[in-house]
Each structure stands twice: as C-alpha cells, then as structure tokens.
C-alpha positions as CSV (number, residue, x, y, z in Angstrom):
1,M,-52.4,-6.7,-82.8
2,K,-55.9,-7.9,-83.7
3,N,-54.8,-11.6,-83.4
4,L,-53.3,-10.9,-79.9
5,G,-56.6,-9.4,-78.8
6,Q,-58.5,-12.4,-80.2
7,M,-56.1,-14.8,-78.4
8,M,-56.6,-13.0,-75.1
9,K,-60.4,-13.3,-75.5
10,Q,-60.1,-17.0,-76.3
11,A,-57.8,-17.5,-73.2
12,Q,-60.4,-15.8,-71.0
13,Q,-63.2,-18.0,-72.5
14,M,-61.1,-21.1,-71.8
15,Q,-60.4,-19.9,-68.3
16,S,-64.1,-19.6,-67.7
17,K,-64.8,-23.0,-69.2
18,M,-62.0,-24.5,-67.0
19,A,-63.7,-23.1,-63.8
20,E,-67.0,-24.7,-64.9
21,L,-65.2,-28.0,-65.6
22,Q,-63.7,-27.9,-62.1
23,E,-67.2,-27.6,-60.6
24,K,-68.4,-30.4,-62.8
25,L,-65.6,-32.7,-61.6
26,V,-66.7,-32.3,-58.0
27,E,-70.2,-33.3,-58.9
28,M,-69.3,-36.1,-61.4
29,E,-69.8,-39.6,-60.0
30,V,-68.3,-42.8,-61.3
31,E,-68.6,-46.3,-59.9
32,G,-65.9,-48.9,-59.8
33,V,-66.7,-52.5,-59.1
34,A,-64.8,-55.7,-58.1
35,A,-65.7,-59.3,-57.5
36,A,-68.7,-59.2,-59.9
37,G,-70.2,-56.3,-58.2
38,M,-69.8,-57.5,-54.6
39,V,-67.7,-54.5,-53.8
40,R,-68.5,-51.0,-55.2
41,V,-66.7,-47.7,-54.8
42,T,-68.1,-44.4,-55.9
43,M,-65.8,-41.5,-56.6
44,N,-66.1,-38.0,-58.0
45,G,-64.2,-36.6,-60.9
46,K,-61.3,-35.5,-58.7
47,G,-60.7,-39.0,-57.4
48,Q,-62.3,-38.5,-54.0
49,M,-64.1,-41.6,-52.7
50,R,-67.7,-40.8,-51.9
51,G,-68.9,-44.2,-50.9
52,I,-68.3,-48.0,-50.5
53,K,-70.8,-50.8,-50.7
54,I,-69.8,-54.3,-49.7
55,D,-71.9,-57.4,-50.1
56,P,-72.6,-58.8,-46.6
57,S,-71.4,-62.2,-47.7
58,L,-67.9,-60.8,-47.8
59,A,-67.8,-59.8,-44.1
60,D,-66.3,-63.0,-42.9
61,P,-63.5,-62.0,-40.4
62,A,-61.2,-64.6,-42.0
63,E,-61.5,-62.8,-45.3
64,V,-60.5,-59.3,-44.2
65,E,-57.4,-59.3,-46.4
66,V,-59.4,-60.3,-49.4
67,L,-62.0,-57.6,-48.7
68,E,-59.2,-55.0,-48.4
69,D,-57.8,-56.1,-51.8
70,L,-61.3,-55.9,-53.4
71,I,-61.9,-52.4,-52.1
72,L,-58.6,-51.3,-53.5
73,A,-59.4,-52.9,-56.9
74,A,-62.8,-51.2,-56.9
75,A,-61.3,-47.8,-56.0
76,N,-58.7,-48.1,-58.7
77,D,-61.4,-49.0,-61.2
78,A,-63.5,-46.0,-60.3
79,K,-60.5,-43.7,-60.5
80,A,-59.5,-45.0,-63.9
81,K,-63.1,-44.4,-65.1
82,A,-63.0,-40.8,-63.6
83,E,-59.8,-40.1,-65.4
84,T,-61.2,-41.3,-68.7
85,Q,-64.3,-39.1,-68.3
86,V,-62.1,-36.1,-67.3
87,A,-60.0,-36.6,-70.4
88,E,-63.1,-36.7,-72.6
89,E,-64.4,-33.5,-71.0
90,M,-61.0,-31.8,-71.5
91,Q,-60.9,-32.9,-75.1
92,A,-64.4,-31.4,-75.7
93,L,-63.4,-28.2,-73.8
94,T,-60.2,-27.6,-75.7
95,G,-61.7,-28.5,-79.0
96,G,-58.6,-30.4,-80.0
97,L,-56.2,-27.7,-79.0
98,Q,-52.7,-29.1,-79.2
99,L,-50.9,-28.4,-75.9
100,P,-47.1,-28.4,-75.7
101,P,-45.6,-31.8,-74.7
102,G,-45.9,-32.4,-70.9
103,M,-48.5,-29.7,-70.4
104,Q,-51.7,-31.0,-69.0
105,L,-55.0,-29.4,-68.1
106,P,-56.3,-28.7,-65.5
107,F,-53.2,-27.2,-64.1
C-alpha cells in the first residue's frame, strides 16, 4: 500500500500545480499579428481576447471586410500561440507523464 499512498500524494501535488497553472493562463499574454503588424490581437492563455490594435491606415470604410478578415487572422494567430505555450507548460508540469489516449489536461 506504500505505492498507493505515494500515488495519492503525487496526485495531490499535481492538482495543486494544475490550480497554479490555471491562474498563470489567465495572466499569460500572447500577441497575434496580421498584415505585417498592421493588426494585432492580444489574448490570454485561455484564449480570451484582451485587446486589438489596428493601424489607422486600415480604417478606410471601403476596406471593412478586409479589416474584419485581418482581425480574425490575428486572433487565430494569437490563439495558436497561446495553445502552444499552454502545451509547453503542461509538458513541464506533468514531467512527461503519459496520459491515456484522448485524455487532455486541464480537464
């Protein structure tokens, strides 16, 4: 039963580390860019947009559809970067722990 006790202790430690990681995700910031930096979107590690910066030269009313596409591209770029950073944090947290197929953290 010594192994079971050790496993429970490790599970509690991982749970504590997961809570810390969740807090870090809210504070993490990544920036996505489109059109050579003319549109920038900032997101946190949970994929929530925090800000948008648009170069004033893009504000032509005839280009609204292009502007919308660029914002979407920048948002997707930021989200992809956030997901990569989260995956790296999770890898460091789990220490290479092999999870069953289909199981992902955080739950």
